[in-house]
All heavy atoms as TSV, in Angstrom:
chain	resi	resn	atom	element	x	y	z
A	1	MET	N	N	-3.601	-4.494	-10.651
A	1	MET	CA	C	-2.416	-5.236	-10.306
A	1	MET	C	C	-2.509	-5.732	-8.859
A	1	MET	O	O	-2.749	-4.878	-7.967
A	1	MET	CB	C	-1.173	-4.372	-10.539
A	1	MET	CG	C	0.075	-4.957	-10.020
A	1	MET	SD	S	1.567	-3.911	-10.076
A	1	MET	CE	C	1.375	-3.012	-11.558
A	2	LYS	N	N	-2.378	-6.990	-8.588
A	2	LYS	CA	C	-2.443	-7.504	-7.230
A	2	LYS	C	C	-1.016	-7.655	-6.688
A	2	LYS	O	O	-0.141	-8.145	-7.394
A	2	LYS	CB	C	-3.172	-8.844	-7.177
A	2	LYS	CG	C	-4.675	-8.712	-7.337
A	2	LYS	CD	C	-5.324	-10.020	-7.043
A	2	LYS	CE	C	-6.857	-9.869	-7.093
A	2	LYS	NZ	N	-7.508	-11.104	-6.739
A	3	LEU	N	N	-0.866	-7.241	-5.444
A	3	LEU	CA	C	0.470	-7.312	-4.812
A	3	LEU	C	C	0.320	-7.888	-3.408
A	3	LEU	O	O	-0.746	-7.749	-2.780
A	3	LEU	CB	C	1.056	-5.889	-4.695
A	3	LEU	CG	C	1.150	-5.088	-5.982
A	3	LEU	CD1	C	1.420	-3.639	-5.674
A	3	LEU	CD2	C	2.205	-5.698	-6.862
A	4	LYS	N	N	1.371	-8.482	-2.913
A	4	LYS	CA	C	1.403	-9.032	-1.549
A	4	LYS	C	C	2.460	-8.233	-0.798
A	4	LYS	O	O	3.607	-8.065	-1.212
A	4	LYS	CB	C	1.744	-10.511	-1.599
A	4	LYS	CG	C	1.817	-11.190	-0.223
A	4	LYS	CD	C	2.076	-12.626	-0.392
A	4	LYS	CE	C	2.615	-13.247	0.834
A	4	LYS	NZ	N	2.976	-14.636	0.615
A	5	VAL	N	N	2.057	-7.738	0.422
A	5	VAL	CA	C	2.995	-6.947	1.217
A	5	VAL	C	C	4.046	-7.881	1.812
A	5	VAL	O	O	3.739	-8.875	2.439
A	5	VAL	CB	C	2.215	-6.236	2.334
A	5	VAL	CG1	C	3.167	-5.507	3.257
A	5	VAL	CG2	C	1.142	-5.295	1.782
A	6	GLU	N	N	5.284	-7.538	1.578
A	6	GLU	CA	C	6.425	-8.290	2.126
A	6	GLU	C	C	6.924	-7.703	3.434
A	6	GLU	O	O	7.088	-8.382	4.395
A	6	GLU	CB	C	7.599	-8.310	1.115
A	6	GLU	CG	C	7.307	-9.062	-0.156
A	6	GLU	CD	C	7.312	-10.540	0.042
A	6	GLU	OE1	O	8.239	-11.091	0.691
A	6	GLU	OE2	O	6.384	-11.218	-0.473
A	7	SER	N	N	7.076	-6.378	3.442
A	7	SER	CA	C	7.551	-5.677	4.659
A	7	SER	C	C	7.224	-4.180	4.477
A	7	SER	O	O	6.973	-3.734	3.361
A	7	SER	CB	C	8.978	-5.929	4.923
A	7	SER	OG	O	9.801	-5.354	3.881
A	8	ILE	N	N	7.372	-3.444	5.589
A	8	ILE	CA	C	7.180	-1.997	5.550
A	8	ILE	C	C	8.430	-1.385	6.140
A	8	ILE	O	O	8.880	-1.739	7.231
A	8	ILE	CB	C	5.964	-1.585	6.433
A	8	ILE	CG1	C	4.714	-2.267	5.912
A	8	ILE	CG2	C	5.802	-0.079	6.402
A	8	ILE	CD1	C	3.505	-2.061	6.830
A	9	GLY	N	N	9.054	-0.484	5.356
A	9	GLY	CA	C	10.245	0.195	5.770
A	9	GLY	C	C	9.989	1.127	6.984
A	9	GLY	O	O	8.838	1.569	7.168
A	10	ASP	N	N	11.026	1.441	7.730
A	10	ASP	CA	C	10.882	2.306	8.890
A	10	ASP	C	C	10.494	3.693	8.405
A	10	ASP	O	O	11.101	4.272	7.519
A	10	ASP	CB	C	12.186	2.341	9.666
A	10	ASP	CG	C	12.434	1.074	10.420
A	10	ASP	OD1	O	11.452	0.403	10.755
A	10	ASP	OD2	O	13.624	0.757	10.637
A	11	SER	N	N	9.494	4.241	8.990
A	11	SER	CA	C	8.991	5.586	8.713
A	11	SER	C	C	8.077	6.010	9.853
A	11	SER	O	O	7.753	5.222	10.696
A	11	SER	CB	C	8.283	5.668	7.384
A	11	SER	OG	O	7.017	5.065	7.483
A	12	ASP	N	N	7.695	7.267	9.796
A	12	ASP	CA	C	6.776	7.800	10.816
A	12	ASP	C	C	5.404	7.149	10.682
A	12	ASP	O	O	4.634	7.091	11.646
A	12	ASP	CB	C	6.628	9.299	10.673
A	12	ASP	CG	C	7.962	10.058	10.962
A	12	ASP	OD1	O	8.790	9.449	11.682
A	12	ASP	OD2	O	8.099	11.163	10.492
A	13	LEU	N	N	5.060	6.640	9.486
A	13	LEU	CA	C	3.728	6.097	9.224
A	13	LEU	C	C	3.668	4.589	9.411
A	13	LEU	O	O	2.607	3.992	9.229
A	13	LEU	CB	C	3.303	6.427	7.800
A	13	LEU	CG	C	2.980	7.898	7.563
A	13	LEU	CD1	C	2.619	8.125	6.116
A	13	LEU	CD2	C	1.856	8.342	8.434
A	14	LYS	N	N	4.770	3.930	9.708
A	14	LYS	CA	C	4.771	2.459	9.783
A	14	LYS	C	C	3.702	1.957	10.715
A	14	LYS	O	O	2.902	1.079	10.319
A	14	LYS	CB	C	6.150	1.936	10.197
A	14	LYS	CG	C	6.185	0.437	10.238
A	14	LYS	CD	C	7.581	-0.089	10.574
A	14	LYS	CE	C	7.586	-1.608	10.581
A	14	LYS	NZ	N	8.923	-2.135	10.795
A	15	GLN	N	N	3.624	2.434	11.902
A	15	GLN	CA	C	2.652	1.958	12.868
A	15	GLN	C	C	1.220	2.253	12.389
A	15	GLN	O	O	0.330	1.420	12.538
A	15	GLN	CB	C	2.864	2.587	14.265
A	15	GLN	CG	C	1.994	2.049	15.358
A	15	GLN	CD	C	2.225	0.545	15.593
A	15	GLN	OE1	O	3.397	0.113	15.586
A	15	GLN	NE2	N	1.204	-0.223	15.831
A	16	ARG	N	N	1.017	3.444	11.831
A	16	ARG	CA	C	-0.309	3.812	11.319
A	16	ARG	C	C	-0.772	2.887	10.192
A	16	ARG	O	O	-1.885	2.464	10.147
A	16	ARG	CB	C	-0.322	5.258	10.913
A	16	ARG	CG	C	-1.698	5.739	10.576
A	16	ARG	CD	C	-1.704	7.216	10.428
A	16	ARG	NE	N	-3.087	7.635	10.162
A	16	ARG	CZ	C	-3.419	8.865	9.859
A	16	ARG	NH1	N	-2.501	9.821	9.833
A	16	ARG	NH2	N	-4.643	9.185	9.643
A	17	LEU	N	N	0.157	2.613	9.259
A	17	LEU	CA	C	-0.140	1.738	8.141
A	17	LEU	C	C	-0.535	0.339	8.655
A	17	LEU	O	O	-1.489	-0.270	8.197
A	17	LEU	CB	C	1.009	1.641	7.188
A	17	LEU	CG	C	1.248	2.862	6.305
A	17	LEU	CD1	C	2.553	2.702	5.521
A	17	LEU	CD2	C	0.077	3.099	5.400
A	18	MET	N	N	0.229	-0.153	9.645
A	18	MET	CA	C	-0.063	-1.478	10.186
A	18	MET	C	C	-1.374	-1.477	10.930
A	18	MET	O	O	-2.119	-2.469	10.811
A	18	MET	CB	C	1.090	-1.918	11.110
A	18	MET	CG	C	2.383	-2.167	10.340
A	18	MET	SD	S	3.763	-2.677	11.321
A	18	MET	CE	C	3.288	-4.375	11.660
A	19	THR	N	N	-1.757	-0.406	11.577
A	19	THR	CA	C	-3.058	-0.321	12.234
A	19	THR	C	C	-4.198	-0.353	11.225
A	19	THR	O	O	-5.242	-0.927	11.481
A	19	THR	CB	C	-3.136	1.007	13.071
A	19	THR	OG1	O	-2.082	0.983	14.018
A	19	THR	CG2	C	-4.450	1.156	13.779
A	20	MET	N	N	-3.949	0.189	10.041
A	20	MET	CA	C	-4.996	0.191	8.995
A	20	MET	C	C	-5.000	-1.143	8.190
A	20	MET	O	O	-5.781	-1.263	7.261
A	20	MET	CB	C	-4.739	1.374	8.047
A	20	MET	CG	C	-4.991	2.680	8.690
A	20	MET	SD	S	-4.920	4.099	7.509
A	20	MET	CE	C	-3.202	4.164	7.125
A	21	GLY	N	N	-4.196	-2.073	8.544
A	21	GLY	CA	C	-4.233	-3.395	7.918
A	21	GLY	C	C	-3.175	-3.656	6.895
A	21	GLY	O	O	-3.169	-4.717	6.249
A	22	VAL	N	N	-2.266	-2.712	6.671
A	22	VAL	CA	C	-1.143	-2.962	5.744
A	22	VAL	C	C	-0.075	-3.680	6.499
A	22	VAL	O	O	0.857	-3.057	7.089
A	22	VAL	CB	C	-0.649	-1.624	5.125
A	22	VAL	CG1	C	0.453	-1.896	4.120
A	22	VAL	CG2	C	-1.764	-0.828	4.541
A	23	ILE	N	N	-0.180	-4.999	6.552
A	23	ILE	CA	C	0.779	-5.819	7.286
A	23	ILE	C	C	1.337	-6.874	6.369
A	23	ILE	O	O	0.706	-7.217	5.359
A	23	ILE	CB	C	0.137	-6.456	8.553
A	23	ILE	CG1	C	-1.068	-7.300	8.153
A	23	ILE	CG2	C	-0.242	-5.428	9.569
A	23	ILE	CD1	C	-1.668	-8.063	9.320
A	24	PRO	N	N	2.515	-7.371	6.662
A	24	PRO	CA	C	3.096	-8.431	5.837
A	24	PRO	C	C	2.118	-9.628	5.579
A	24	PRO	O	O	1.453	-10.056	6.547
A	24	PRO	CB	C	4.331	-8.851	6.592
A	24	PRO	CG	C	4.778	-7.654	7.343
A	24	PRO	CD	C	3.433	-7.005	7.722
A	25	GLY	N	N	1.989	-10.048	4.359
A	25	GLY	CA	C	1.135	-11.139	4.018
A	25	GLY	C	C	-0.237	-10.678	3.441
A	25	GLY	O	O	-0.923	-11.475	2.848
A	26	THR	N	N	-0.537	-9.412	3.589
A	26	THR	CA	C	-1.821	-8.861	3.119
A	26	THR	C	C	-1.736	-8.680	1.598
A	26	THR	O	O	-0.747	-8.188	1.067
A	26	THR	CB	C	-2.145	-7.514	3.782
A	26	THR	OG1	O	-2.193	-7.704	5.177
A	26	THR	CG2	C	-3.439	-6.943	3.272
A	27	THR	N	N	-2.810	-9.036	0.885
A	27	THR	CA	C	-2.904	-8.796	-0.521
A	27	THR	C	C	-3.574	-7.462	-0.755
A	27	THR	O	O	-4.584	-7.185	-0.161
A	27	THR	CB	C	-3.716	-9.901	-1.221
A	27	THR	OG1	O	-3.102	-11.168	-0.962
A	27	THR	CG2	C	-3.801	-9.627	-2.707
A	28	ILE	N	N	-2.925	-6.623	-1.585
A	28	ILE	CA	C	-3.493	-5.340	-1.947
A	28	ILE	C	C	-3.624	-5.224	-3.443
A	28	ILE	O	O	-2.980	-5.961	-4.187
A	28	ILE	CB	C	-2.613	-4.155	-1.395
A	28	ILE	CG1	C	-1.258	-4.153	-2.025
A	28	ILE	CG2	C	-2.587	-4.178	0.112
A	28	ILE	CD1	C	-0.379	-2.976	-1.613
A	29	LYS	N	N	-4.500	-4.349	-3.883
A	29	LYS	CA	C	-4.717	-4.117	-5.303
A	29	LYS	C	C	-4.578	-2.637	-5.598
A	29	LYS	O	O	-5.216	-1.820	-4.904
A	29	LYS	CB	C	-6.101	-4.635	-5.729
A	29	LYS	CG	C	-6.361	-4.472	-7.200
A	29	LYS	CD	C	-7.728	-5.024	-7.547
A	29	LYS	CE	C	-8.014	-4.859	-9.047
A	29	LYS	NZ	N	-9.330	-5.275	-9.393
A	30	VAL	N	N	-3.741	-2.279	-6.578
A	30	VAL	CA	C	-3.643	-0.896	-6.954
A	30	VAL	C	C	-4.797	-0.590	-7.848
A	30	VAL	O	O	-5.001	-1.171	-8.913
A	30	VAL	CB	C	-2.308	-0.622	-7.686
A	30	VAL	CG1	C	-2.219	0.818	-8.142
A	30	VAL	CG2	C	-1.115	-0.972	-6.792
A	31	LEU	N	N	-5.588	0.425	-7.434
A	31	LEU	CA	C	-6.812	0.775	-8.203
A	31	LEU	C	C	-6.530	1.814	-9.235
A	31	LEU	O	O	-6.910	1.673	-10.390
A	31	LEU	CB	C	-7.907	1.297	-7.213
A	31	LEU	CG	C	-8.358	0.332	-6.158
A	31	LEU	CD1	C	-9.324	1.016	-5.208
A	31	LEU	CD2	C	-9.032	-0.881	-6.810
A	32	ARG	N	N	-5.868	2.926	-8.854
A	32	ARG	CA	C	-5.542	3.977	-9.797
A	32	ARG	C	C	-4.563	4.954	-9.165
A	32	ARG	O	O	-4.387	4.936	-7.922
A	32	ARG	CB	C	-6.797	4.725	-10.247
A	32	ARG	CG	C	-7.586	5.350	-9.102
A	32	ARG	CD	C	-8.823	6.061	-9.594
A	32	ARG	NE	N	-10.140	5.851	-9.194
A	32	ARG	CZ	C	-10.758	4.986	-8.402
A	32	ARG	NH1	N	-10.108	4.106	-7.854
A	32	ARG	NH2	N	-12.024	4.997	-8.161
A	33	SER	N	N	-3.989	5.799	-9.992
A	33	SER	CA	C	-3.180	6.889	-9.484
A	33	SER	C	C	-3.632	8.192	-10.105
A	33	SER	O	O	-4.223	8.212	-11.162
A	33	SER	CB	C	-1.685	6.624	-9.766
A	33	SER	OG	O	-1.455	6.605	-11.145
A	34	ALA	N	N	-3.375	9.300	-9.409
A	34	ALA	CA	C	-3.776	10.586	-9.882
A	34	ALA	C	C	-2.990	10.914	-11.189
A	34	ALA	O	O	-1.966	10.301	-11.470
A	34	ALA	CB	C	-3.492	11.657	-8.835
A	35	PRO	N	N	-3.438	11.842	-11.969
A	35	PRO	CA	C	-2.750	12.172	-13.250
A	35	PRO	C	C	-1.253	12.443	-13.120
A	35	PRO	O	O	-0.501	12.032	-13.976
A	35	PRO	CB	C	-3.490	13.423	-13.748
A	35	PRO	CG	C	-4.853	13.316	-13.158
A	35	PRO	CD	C	-4.653	12.655	-11.812
A	36	LEU	N	N	-0.816	13.057	-12.074
A	36	LEU	CA	C	0.595	13.308	-11.885
A	36	LEU	C	C	1.280	12.247	-11.039
A	36	LEU	O	O	2.425	12.379	-10.633
A	36	LEU	CB	C	0.782	14.693	-11.285
A	36	LEU	CG	C	0.315	15.890	-12.143
A	36	LEU	CD1	C	0.507	17.199	-11.386
A	36	LEU	CD2	C	1.048	15.904	-13.489
A	37	GLY	N	N	0.540	11.139	-10.757
A	37	GLY	CA	C	1.129	10.026	-10.001
A	37	GLY	C	C	1.018	10.077	-8.519
A	37	GLY	O	O	1.456	9.191	-7.843
A	38	ASP	N	N	0.433	11.133	-7.972
A	38	ASP	CA	C	0.358	11.272	-6.535
A	38	ASP	C	C	-0.961	11.895	-6.168
A	38	ASP	O	O	-1.276	12.974	-6.678
A	38	ASP	CB	C	1.484	12.139	-6.035
A	38	ASP	CG	C	1.838	11.969	-4.595
A	38	ASP	OD1	O	1.480	10.936	-4.041
A	38	ASP	OD2	O	2.460	12.900	-4.012
A	39	PRO	N	N	-1.791	11.305	-5.361
A	39	PRO	CA	C	-1.690	10.110	-4.594
A	39	PRO	C	C	-2.119	8.871	-5.428
A	39	PRO	O	O	-2.571	9.004	-6.541
A	39	PRO	CB	C	-2.639	10.292	-3.432
A	39	PRO	CG	C	-3.730	11.172	-3.995
A	39	PRO	CD	C	-3.020	12.041	-5.005
A	40	ILE	N	N	-1.999	7.712	-4.825
A	40	ILE	CA	C	-2.462	6.484	-5.433
A	40	ILE	C	C	-3.548	5.888	-4.569
A	40	ILE	O	O	-3.622	6.131	-3.344
A	40	ILE	CB	C	-1.345	5.460	-5.683
A	40	ILE	CG1	C	-0.754	4.968	-4.324
A	40	ILE	CG2	C	-0.244	6.011	-6.540
A	40	ILE	CD1	C	0.171	3.784	-4.487
A	41	ALA	N	N	-4.453	5.128	-5.168
A	41	ALA	CA	C	-5.535	4.482	-4.468
A	41	ALA	C	C	-5.296	2.948	-4.498
A	41	ALA	O	O	-5.004	2.402	-5.542
A	41	ALA	CB	C	-6.883	4.807	-5.097
A	42	ILE	N	N	-5.399	2.331	-3.316
A	42	ILE	CA	C	-5.269	0.902	-3.244
A	42	ILE	C	C	-6.481	0.310	-2.523
A	42	ILE	O	O	-7.165	1.015	-1.810
A	42	ILE	CB	C	-3.989	0.481	-2.478
A	42	ILE	CG1	C	-3.983	0.954	-1.052
A	42	ILE	CG2	C	-2.733	0.996	-3.196
A	42	ILE	CD1	C	-2.846	0.375	-0.192
A	43	SER	N	N	-6.678	-0.969	-2.724
A	43	SER	CA	C	-7.781	-1.682	-2.098
A	43	SER	C	C	-7.147	-2.769	-1.270
A	43	SER	O	O	-6.301	-3.535	-1.785
A	43	SER	CB	C	-8.733	-2.252	-3.136
A	43	SER	OG	O	-9.689	-3.081	-2.550
A	44	LEU	N	N	-7.553	-2.911	-0.015
A	44	LEU	CA	C	-7.064	-3.960	0.845
A	44	LEU	C	C	-8.156	-4.366	1.808
A	44	LEU	O	O	-8.969	-3.525	2.168
A	44	LEU	CB	C	-5.806	-3.608	1.586
A	44	LEU	CG	C	-5.906	-2.556	2.683
A	44	LEU	CD1	C	-4.845	-2.946	3.743
A	44	LEU	CD2	C	-5.603	-1.202	2.162
A	45	ARG	N	N	-8.146	-5.599	2.181
A	45	ARG	CA	C	-9.177	-6.147	3.034
A	45	ARG	C	C	-10.564	-5.784	2.518
A	45	ARG	O	O	-10.986	-6.279	1.516
A	45	ARG	CB	C	-8.920	-5.760	4.481
A	45	ARG	CG	C	-7.524	-6.311	4.884
A	45	ARG	CD	C	-7.247	-6.183	6.331
A	45	ARG	NE	N	-5.918	-6.637	6.649
A	45	ARG	CZ	C	-5.621	-7.770	7.226
A	45	ARG	NH1	N	-6.599	-8.595	7.602
A	45	ARG	NH2	N	-4.399	-8.100	7.457
A	46	SER	N	N	-11.284	-4.902	3.123
A	46	SER	CA	C	-12.596	-4.584	2.617
A	46	SER	C	C	-12.773	-3.083	2.416
A	46	SER	O	O	-13.924	-2.573	2.488
A	46	SER	CB	C	-13.691	-5.127	3.564
A	46	SER	OG	O	-13.545	-4.513	4.834
A	47	TYR	N	N	-11.733	-2.357	2.212
A	47	TYR	CA	C	-11.833	-0.901	1.988
A	47	TYR	C	C	-10.788	-0.357	1.017
A	47	TYR	O	O	-9.839	-1.067	0.710
A	47	TYR	CB	C	-11.806	-0.150	3.353
A	47	TYR	CG	C	-10.449	-0.229	4.046
A	47	TYR	CD1	C	-9.578	0.816	3.890
A	47	TYR	CD2	C	-10.098	-1.297	4.837
A	47	TYR	CE1	C	-8.360	0.815	4.531
A	47	TYR	CE2	C	-8.881	-1.317	5.491
A	47	TYR	CZ	C	-7.985	-0.247	5.347
A	47	TYR	OH	O	-6.799	-0.292	5.962
A	48	ASN	N	N	-10.990	0.865	0.598
A	48	ASN	CA	C	-10.009	1.567	-0.268
A	48	ASN	C	C	-9.236	2.553	0.567
A	48	ASN	O	O	-9.787	3.184	1.472
A	48	ASN	CB	C	-10.746	2.232	-1.419
A	48	ASN	CG	C	-11.423	1.283	-2.328
A	48	ASN	OD1	O	-11.100	0.085	-2.382
A	48	ASN	ND2	N	-12.442	1.754	-3.019
A	49	LEU	N	N	-8.002	2.797	0.141
A	49	LEU	CA	C	-7.117	3.692	0.924
A	49	LEU	C	C	-6.313	4.489	-0.103
A	49	LEU	O	O	-5.819	3.968	-1.100
A	49	LEU	CB	C	-6.157	2.861	1.762
A	49	LEU	CG	C	-5.060	3.564	2.545
A	49	LEU	CD1	C	-5.710	4.414	3.608
A	49	LEU	CD2	C	-4.166	2.521	3.170
A	50	ALA	N	N	-6.216	5.796	0.076
A	50	ALA	CA	C	-5.423	6.690	-0.739
A	50	ALA	C	C	-4.167	7.017	0.076
A	50	ALA	O	O	-4.249	7.269	1.294
A	50	ALA	CB	C	-6.175	7.939	-1.107
A	51	MET	N	N	-3.014	6.977	-0.615
A	51	MET	CA	C	-1.773	7.320	0.084
A	51	MET	C	C	-0.833	8.026	-0.874
A	51	MET	O	O	-0.936	7.863	-2.090
A	51	MET	CB	C	-1.127	6.121	0.725
A	51	MET	CG	C	-0.611	5.102	-0.240
A	51	MET	SD	S	0.315	3.722	0.511
A	51	MET	CE	C	-0.687	3.221	1.844
A	52	ARG	N	N	0.056	8.813	-0.310
A	52	ARG	CA	C	1.068	9.496	-1.126
A	52	ARG	C	C	2.022	8.465	-1.663
A	52	ARG	O	O	2.301	7.447	-1.037
A	52	ARG	CB	C	1.801	10.539	-0.266
A	52	ARG	CG	C	0.933	11.631	0.255
A	52	ARG	CD	C	1.721	12.630	1.038
A	52	ARG	NE	N	2.286	11.876	2.219
A	52	ARG	CZ	C	3.007	12.476	3.167
A	52	ARG	NH1	N	3.360	13.704	3.098
A	52	ARG	NH2	N	3.456	11.749	4.176
A	53	ARG	N	N	2.537	8.727	-2.856
A	53	ARG	CA	C	3.475	7.851	-3.520
A	53	ARG	C	C	4.719	7.653	-2.616
A	53	ARG	O	O	5.270	6.559	-2.543
A	53	ARG	CB	C	3.862	8.356	-4.903
A	53	ARG	CG	C	4.737	7.365	-5.635
A	53	ARG	CD	C	4.928	7.740	-7.079
A	53	ARG	NE	N	3.718	7.589	-7.827
A	53	ARG	CZ	C	3.247	6.487	-8.327
A	53	ARG	NH1	N	3.942	5.371	-8.160
A	53	ARG	NH2	N	2.118	6.398	-9.051
A	54	ALA	N	N	5.210	8.707	-1.996
A	54	ALA	CA	C	6.404	8.613	-1.146
A	54	ALA	C	C	6.174	7.604	0.002
A	54	ALA	O	O	7.065	6.897	0.338
A	54	ALA	CB	C	6.774	9.992	-0.575
A	55	ASP	N	N	4.980	7.555	0.555
A	55	ASP	CA	C	4.663	6.614	1.627
A	55	ASP	C	C	4.523	5.208	1.052
A	55	ASP	O	O	4.974	4.238	1.644
A	55	ASP	CB	C	3.366	7.009	2.347
A	55	ASP	CG	C	3.484	8.333	3.052
A	55	ASP	OD1	O	4.613	8.725	3.420
A	55	ASP	OD2	O	2.484	9.005	3.222
A	56	ALA	N	N	3.938	5.084	-0.102
A	56	ALA	CA	C	3.743	3.757	-0.735
A	56	ALA	C	C	5.104	3.141	-1.138
A	56	ALA	O	O	5.217	1.915	-1.062
A	56	ALA	CB	C	2.840	3.896	-1.977
A	57	GLU	N	N	6.036	3.968	-1.454
A	57	GLU	CA	C	7.347	3.452	-1.844
A	57	GLU	C	C	8.095	2.752	-0.684
A	57	GLU	O	O	9.005	1.994	-0.908
A	57	GLU	CB	C	8.214	4.566	-2.448
A	57	GLU	CG	C	7.749	4.987	-3.830
A	57	GLU	CD	C	8.515	6.173	-4.399
A	57	GLU	OE1	O	9.308	6.780	-3.660
A	57	GLU	OE2	O	8.285	6.473	-5.546
A	58	ARG	N	N	7.678	3.012	0.512
A	58	ARG	CA	C	8.308	2.375	1.682
A	58	ARG	C	C	7.740	0.977	1.948
A	58	ARG	O	O	8.246	0.249	2.798
A	58	ARG	CB	C	8.120	3.213	2.944
A	58	ARG	CG	C	8.801	4.563	2.813
A	58	ARG	CD	C	8.706	5.347	4.085
A	58	ARG	NE	N	9.315	6.639	3.981
A	58	ARG	CZ	C	10.604	6.895	4.218
A	58	ARG	NH1	N	11.385	5.939	4.583
A	58	ARG	NH2	N	11.062	8.092	4.108
A	59	ILE	N	N	6.736	0.575	1.212
A	59	ILE	CA	C	6.122	-0.751	1.366
A	59	ILE	C	C	6.757	-1.679	0.351
A	59	ILE	O	O	6.619	-1.480	-0.839
A	59	ILE	CB	C	4.587	-0.674	1.187
A	59	ILE	CG1	C	3.986	0.329	2.169
A	59	ILE	CG2	C	3.976	-2.075	1.350
A	59	ILE	CD1	C	2.530	0.576	1.929
A	60	GLN	N	N	7.397	-2.747	0.832
A	60	GLN	CA	C	7.982	-3.741	-0.042
A	60	GLN	C	C	6.911	-4.720	-0.429
A	60	GLN	O	O	6.283	-5.278	0.449
A	60	GLN	CB	C	9.160	-4.432	0.661
A	60	GLN	CG	C	10.252	-3.501	1.152
A	60	GLN	CD	C	10.887	-2.723	0.056
A	60	GLN	OE1	O	11.247	-3.228	-0.980
A	60	GLN	NE2	N	11.052	-1.420	0.253
A	61	VAL	N	N	6.753	-4.967	-1.730
A	61	VAL	CA	C	5.686	-5.844	-2.204
A	61	VAL	C	C	6.208	-6.849	-3.196
A	61	VAL	O	O	7.316	-6.669	-3.779
A	61	VAL	CB	C	4.528	-5.044	-2.857
A	61	VAL	CG1	C	3.830	-4.181	-1.872
A	61	VAL	CG2	C	5.021	-4.250	-4.044
A	62	GLN	N	N	5.437	-7.877	-3.438
A	62	GLN	CA	C	5.735	-8.891	-4.447
A	62	GLN	C	C	4.473	-9.039	-5.302
A	62	GLN	O	O	3.353	-9.130	-4.752
A	62	GLN	CB	C	6.074	-10.220	-3.778
A	62	GLN	CG	C	6.397	-11.325	-4.752
A	62	GLN	CD	C	6.714	-12.610	-4.015
A	62	GLN	OE1	O	6.288	-12.831	-2.900
A	62	GLN	NE2	N	7.480	-13.458	-4.666
A	63	GLN	N	N	4.648	-9.095	-6.574
A	63	GLN	CA	C	3.485	-9.218	-7.479
A	63	GLN	C	C	2.893	-10.627	-7.375
A	63	GLN	O	O	3.634	-11.646	-7.351
A	63	GLN	CB	C	3.861	-8.938	-8.936
A	63	GLN	CG	C	2.689	-8.837	-9.822
A	63	GLN	CD	C	3.010	-8.261	-11.186
A	63	GLN	OE1	O	4.129	-7.837	-11.471
A	63	GLN	NE2	N	2.068	-8.243	-12.089
A	64	VAL	N	N	1.555	-10.665	-7.329
A	64	VAL	CA	C	0.799	-11.911	-7.214
A	64	VAL	C	C	0.011	-12.066	-8.517
A	64	VAL	O	O	-0.624	-11.063	-8.978
A	64	VAL	CB	C	-0.164	-11.895	-6.017
A	64	VAL	CG1	C	-0.956	-13.163	-5.942
A	64	VAL	CG2	C	0.639	-11.682	-4.737
A	65	SER	N	N	-0.063	-13.219	-9.097
A	65	SER	CA	C	-0.809	-13.370	-10.319
A	65	SER	C	C	-2.295	-13.495	-10.090
A	65	SER	O	O	-2.770	-13.639	-9.047
A	65	SER	CB	C	-0.353	-14.648	-11.023
A	65	SER	OG	O	-0.385	-15.736	-10.224
C-alpha cells in the first residue's frame, strides 16, 4: 500500500522522524507488520524503517494509487 505523508502529530519522535526523511509530501510504502501488529515495516526514499504502531499512528497519511 502506497501512502503520502500529510503531516506528523506532535510527539517526542517528531523531530527524529523528520530527520529520517518522514516529512510531508514523502511517499511511503507499508511493507509488512509483525504477527501481533507491532512493529510495522515501511519503505521510504531508499531504505526500510521499522517503527512501533503507536508512533506510526501519529503520522497523517493519504492513500496514493
